[in-house]
C-alpha positions in Angstrom: 4.3 0.4 45.3 4.2 3.4 42.9 8.0 3.1 42.3 7.7 -0.6 41.5 4.9 0.1 39.0 7.0 2.9 37.4 10.0 0.6 37.1 7.9 -2.2 35.6 6.3 0.2 33.0 9.7 1.5 32.0 11.1 -2.0 31.7 8.2 -3.0 29.4 8.6 0.1 27.4 12.3 -0.4 26.7 11.9 -4.1 26.1 9.3 -3.3 23.5 11.8 -1.2 21.7 14.3 -4.0 21.8 11.7 -6.4 20.4 10.8 -4.2 17.5 14.5 -3.5 16.7 15.2 -7.2 16.8 12.9 -7.8 13.9 13.7 -7.2 10.2 15.0 -3.8 9.2 12.5 -1.1 8.4 12.2 -0.7 4.6 10.9 2.1 2.4 10.6 2.1 -1.3 8.8 3.0 -4.5 6.8 1.0 -7.1 4.9 1.0 -10.3 1.4 -0.4 -10.3 -1.4 -1.2 -12.8 -5.1 -1.1 -11.8 -7.5 -3.2 -13.8 -10.6 -1.0 -13.0 -9.0 2.3 -14.0 -7.0 0.5 -16.7 -4.0 2.8 -16.1 -0.5 2.8 -14.6 0.3 4.3 -11.2 3.3 5.3 -9.2 3.6 4.8 -5.5 5.5 4.6 -2.3 5.5 1.9 0.4 7.1 0.9 3.6 7.5 -2.3 5.7 7.9 -2.5 9.5 8.6 -5.9 11.0 6.7 -6.6 14.2 7.1 -10.3 14.6 9.3 -13.0 13.0 6.8 -13.7 10.2 4.6 -10.6 10.3 5.0 -7.1 9.1 2.9 -4.0 8.7 3.1 -2.4 5.2 1.4 0.9 4.4 1.4 2.2 0.8 0.2 4.9 -1.5 -0.5 4.7 -5.2 -1.4 7.6 -7.5 -2.7 6.5 -10.9 -1.7 8.7 -13.8 -4.6 11.0 -14.8 -6.8 9.6 -17.5 -8.7 11.5 -20.2 -11.6 10.1 -22.2 -12.8 12.9 -24.4 -14.1 15.7 -22.2 -14.0 13.5 -19.1 -10.9 13.6 -16.8 -10.3 11.0 -14.1 -8.0 11.3 -11.1 -7.6 8.2 -8.9 -5.4 7.4 -5.9 -5.4 4.9 -3.0 -4.0 4.4 0.5 -3.4 0.9 1.8 -2.6 -0.5 5.3 -1.7 -4.2 4.9 -0.4 -6.9 7.2 2.1 -9.2 5.4 2.4 -12.8 6.8 5.6 -14.5 5.5 4.9 -18.1 4.3 8.4 -18.7 2.9 11.5 -17.1 4.3 14.4 -18.6 2.3 17.7 -16.7 2.3 17.3 -15.4 -1.2 13.5 -15.3 -1.7 10.5 -14.6 0.6 6.8 -15.1 -0.2 4.0 -13.5 1.8 0.2 -13.3 1.9 -1.3 -9.9 2.5 -4.6 -8.6 3.9 -5.5 -5.1 4.9 -7.6 -2.0 4.4 -7.8 0.3 1.4 -9.1 3.8 0.9 -9.7 4.8 -2.7 -10.5 8.3 -4.0 -11.8 9.0 -7.5 -12.5 12.4 -8.9 -14.2 12.9 -12.3 -14.4 16.2 -14.1 -16.4 16.9 -17.3 -15.2 19.8 -19.4 -17.9 19.9 -22.1 -19.2 22.7 -24.3 -21.8 24.9 -22.7 -24.4 23.9 -25.2 -24.1 20.2 -24.4 -26.9 18.2 -23.0 -24.9 18.0 -19.7 -24.8 21.7 -19.2 -21.1 22.5 -19.5 -18.5 21.9 -16.8 -19.1 19.8 -13.7 -17.1 17.5 -11.4 -17.7 15.0 -8.7 -15.6 12.9 -6.3 -16.1 9.8 -4.1 -14.1 7.9 -1.6 -14.6 4.3 -0.6 -13.1 2.0 2.0 -12.4 -1.6 0.9 -10.4 -4.7 1.8 -7.1 -5.9 0.2 -6.3 -9.6 -0.3 -3.3 -10.9 -2.1 0.3 -12.1 -2.1 3.8 -10.9 -2.8 7.4 -11.8 -2.9 10.8 -10.2 -2.1 14.0 -11.1 -3.8 16.9 -10.7 -1.3 20.0 -9.7 -3.2 22.3 -9.5 -0.1 22.4 -5.7 -0.3 20.2 -2.8 1.0 18.0 -3.0 -2.1 15.1 -5.6 -2.2 13.1 -5.9 -5.4 9.5 -7.0 -4.8 6.3 -7.8 -6.6 2.7 -7.9 -5.3 -0.7 -9.0 -6.7 -3.8 -7.9 -4.7 -7.5 -7.7 -5.2 -9.3 -4.7 -3.7 -12.7 -5.7 -2.5 -14.7 -2.5 -3.2 -17.5 -1.3 -5.5 -16.5 -2.7 -8.9 -13.4 -4.3 -7.4 -9.9 -3.9 -8.8 -6.9 -6.2 -9.3 -3.6 -4.3 -8.7 -0.3 -5.6 -10.0 2.7 -3.8 -8.4 6.5 -4.1 -8.6 9.3 -2.0 -7.2 12.2 -1.9 -4.8 12.5 -1.4 -1.0 15.5 0.1 0.6 16.7 -0.8 4.2 16.9 2.2 6.4 
């Protein structure tokens, strides 16, 4: 009985690998983004792992360029874990809806004069968890490079619309 159970578990384990490998190639890439709340450009990295014919998991990271407004400095970054559901899968173009989780970190630093009403230098940071909703598209060029664009809304305090575009490389 134990041997039968071991063989069954090994069979399921290896068939799972074949199932994942049968899906679209794994892709990794880079992007430029613009966030409407921070009103600044960001650079990021993303990946895409096919898990079903029309479904993939897509983690990403965006670091927005530091912003200065007088004596105030702002650093902002986000990590995303999205699921992409492909609505259109034509040979040259793919359209997907996306939904997922977002973690946003904001750090604010004030470098003011010591005689200011705020008492000189201070800083603070905050991290929030939110939800992503949006859509995107891939342009299949018939090579290992896939240009893409995404539009998502981050449901979080204040909310933020993020426009992103970049390329993914098959690995």
